Each structure stands twice: as structure tokens, then as C-alpha cells.
N, C-alpha and C positions, 0 to 999 in steps of 0.2 A: 457605573460598574463595568469593569473590563472583562472581556471574554476569558474563559479559563479552558485550557487545553490539557487533557489528561492523556499521557503518552508513555511509551516505552522505547528508548533509543534502539534503533535498528529493527524495529518491528514494522507491522503494517502501518502504524501511526506515522511513520516517517513520511509516507506519501501525503498524508493530510498536513503534516508539518510543512512540507514543500509548498502545498497549495496555499496555506496561510501566509507564507513568505511571498509567494507569487502575487498575492492580493495586497501585500504591504500592510497587513493588519497588526494592530497592537493587541497582545494577549499575554496572559500569565500561563506559564508552562509548569505542569506538575508531573513528576515522574512516578509511574506506577510500576513497582518491581514485581513482575509476574512470577519470577522464580521464588520470590519470598512470600507470594500469596497476597500481595497488597490488594488485589482485585476483589478479594473475599472479605476484606475488612468492612466493618459496619458503616463507617463514614463514607467509603466509596460506594458501597451497595445502595446507600441512600441517594447517591447521584445517578448511578447506573446499575440497576438491579440485575442486568445481564452479566455482570462481573467481567466485562470485556473492555478492550481498548480498540480504537480511540474513543474519547468522549469530548465533545465540545459544548461547554456551557455558555449560552449566549448572554448578552447584556441584561435581558429580562429574566434570567434564571432558568430558561428552558434548556434542557440537556438533550443534545443530539447524539445519537449512537449509530454505529454501523458505518464502515468506510464509505460505501456507496451513497448513503443518505447524506453524510456530512459533505462529501465532495460535490454532490449535486446541489446542495444548499449553497455552498460557496459559489458555484458556477452561476446559479440563478440570482444570488444576492449581489454579486459584483460583476455585472455584465460587461463593464468596460475592460475587464481583464481578459475577456474572450475565452474563458475556460470551457465554455460550451459553444458549439457551432451555431450559426444562425439558421441553417437549413435543418428541417426535420430529418432528412435522410442522413446527414452527417451526425446529428445528435444521437440518432438510433445506433449508428456505428460506434460512437464514443461509449455509449452505455453498454453496448454488447461486449466490447473489448474490456472495459472496466470490470464488468461482472464476471467475465471469463477469468480475468486475472485474480479477482478476489475469491470467487466461489468454486473455481476449478483448480487453477494452479496453486493457490494458497490453501483453501479449505480442504481440498481433496488430495492434493499432491504434497506440498511441503509439510502440511500438518502430519502426514503419515511418517515423515522423516524426523520432524522436530518433537512430536508428541506421540511416538509410536505406541506407548502403553495405553493410550485412550482407544486405540483401535483393536487391541487384543491384550487381555490381562496376562496371557501366557507368554513368557519370554521365548518359548520355543517357536512362536509365530512371528517374532519381531523382525527377523530378516526378510521374511516374505512380505510383511506389511511395508517395510521400507522399499523393497523392490517394486511393489505395486505403486507406491508413491512416486518413485523415480519414473516409472512408465507413464504415469499420468502427467508428470512434469514435462517429459520429453515430447509426448503427444500434444500437450497444450502449447508449448512453445513452437512446435512445428506449425500449428494453426496460425499463431500470431505472426510467425515468420512470413507466411504467405500474405497475410493482411498488410504487412509493412513493406512489401515489395514495391520499390520505386518511390517510397515515401520517407520523409524525415521523421514525421510524427504520425499518429493514428489517423488524423485528418490533415488538413493543410496547415495547421498551426498547433502549438502546444495546447493540450486540453487535460481535463481531469483523468481521462483514460491513460495518459502518458505517466501521470504520477502513480497510478495503480500499477501499471506495467513496470515502472522503474523499481518499485520495492521488491517485486518477485525476481526481477533480473539481478538486483543487488544481492538477494539471498543466494541465487544460483552462483554468482561470482564468489561469494563468501565461502561456500562449501564445495567449490570446485566442479560444479556442473557446467559443462560447455554450453554456451548459447549458440543457436544457429546464426548464420551470417547477418541477417537483417535485424535480429534482436540484439546482437552484439553491437551493431552500428548504432542502434537506438540507445542502448545503454551508455555507450561512449559519448553520444551526443548529449544525453541528459546530464552527464557529469560535467559538461561545460557550462551549464546554466548557472548563473550566479546564485539563485535561490537554492538549488540543489547543493552547490558547494558550501553555502552558508550552513545549511541544515546538517550536512554530514560532519562538518567541522564542529558544530555545536553539540552533536550527538556522540562525538568521540570517534569518528571514522575518518579523520583527516588523511590518514595513510592511504585510503582508497584513491584520493585525488592526486597522488604523486605519479 
């Protein structure tokens, strides 16, 4: 049985897609159209009751959900790819930056811009909700910018944290939010990685690579 990867092009699942390619894994990809509500369909809910992406179904049928959990599983399962550092100190740093990208920049910041109505049913509040999201994003990237000072990656080599950081940097680039200097350099460096270039091309974002 081949692993099955449920994803939405250009979403947070892009980060997991990159990690799958970095590991050189064979998998079947299934697109979940979030705008069409595919995540709420009965067949998908049977796989992932959270109605979220990404989902990675393993060879034995086990379904992994949540970006951080899937990324960590890949890091632990394929140690030769060095997606996780050897030292506990560096691993904690990787987990810290990854969770900051996923749970602050994404869930608290970009979510207020992309799904404003979930934070306030009143359209009168939508601009203030988006402004709050932008503030969270700017503050979040400022923190990451300091952490990246003097570094090419979050630690001394590419890790699961860099894949998480990439997808929020990609979102910022797509909607015109300027990245601070070190984050911008990290984003540009990530765009040179073969796995990243392959994934963006496959997901329909080849223009970003020009």
C-alpha cells in the first residue's frame, strides 16, 4: 500500500509536500478543494474527522493529521535525511520555530486575513480583524528575523522548521506583505532547493520561480 497525501495547492500542506519530496518518498497525492468544502465530505471525514489538511495516510492505513505532527513523524522516520537535528538543543529550536510559524503566523495571523469571517460574523469588524492579523504577522516575522540572523536555515542545515517557515513566507510574498531582511533571504534560499522548485511547479506556482 502506498502512502496517500491529502493536500491543497498553495496551502500549509505545501510545506509537508516539500518534506515528502526531500525524503524522496513515493506517495499518491489527492487534492482537497477547501473552497468547495471537500474537507466536509463524508469520505474525507472518515479519514480526517478534523476536516483539515494536510493528512498523510501511512502504508498501514494510519492517518496522520496536523502539520507539526506529520513533519515530526517524517523527521523521526527518515533520520538519514537529517530533517531533525541530532542535539536536543537544536531540536527544541526547530520545534519552537515550526510551532511559531504554524500556530502564530498561520493560525493567528494569516487566518485573520484569509478567513476573516471566522473571527467576526459582522462585516463591520472585518477590517479591524485583518489589521490585527497583519500586526500578528509583522510581529511574528520580526521574531523569526532575529532568530535567523547569521544563519542560512533555522539551525545549521535544512529542517522541518524551514518547510513550515517557507509556507508562511510564501503566503506573505503572494499577498504583498514585505518580509524582513533575514526572512526574505531565507525565502529566496528555499526557492533554490530542488524539492521546493519541484513542489511549486507541481502545485501550479512555477511563476514564483522566475
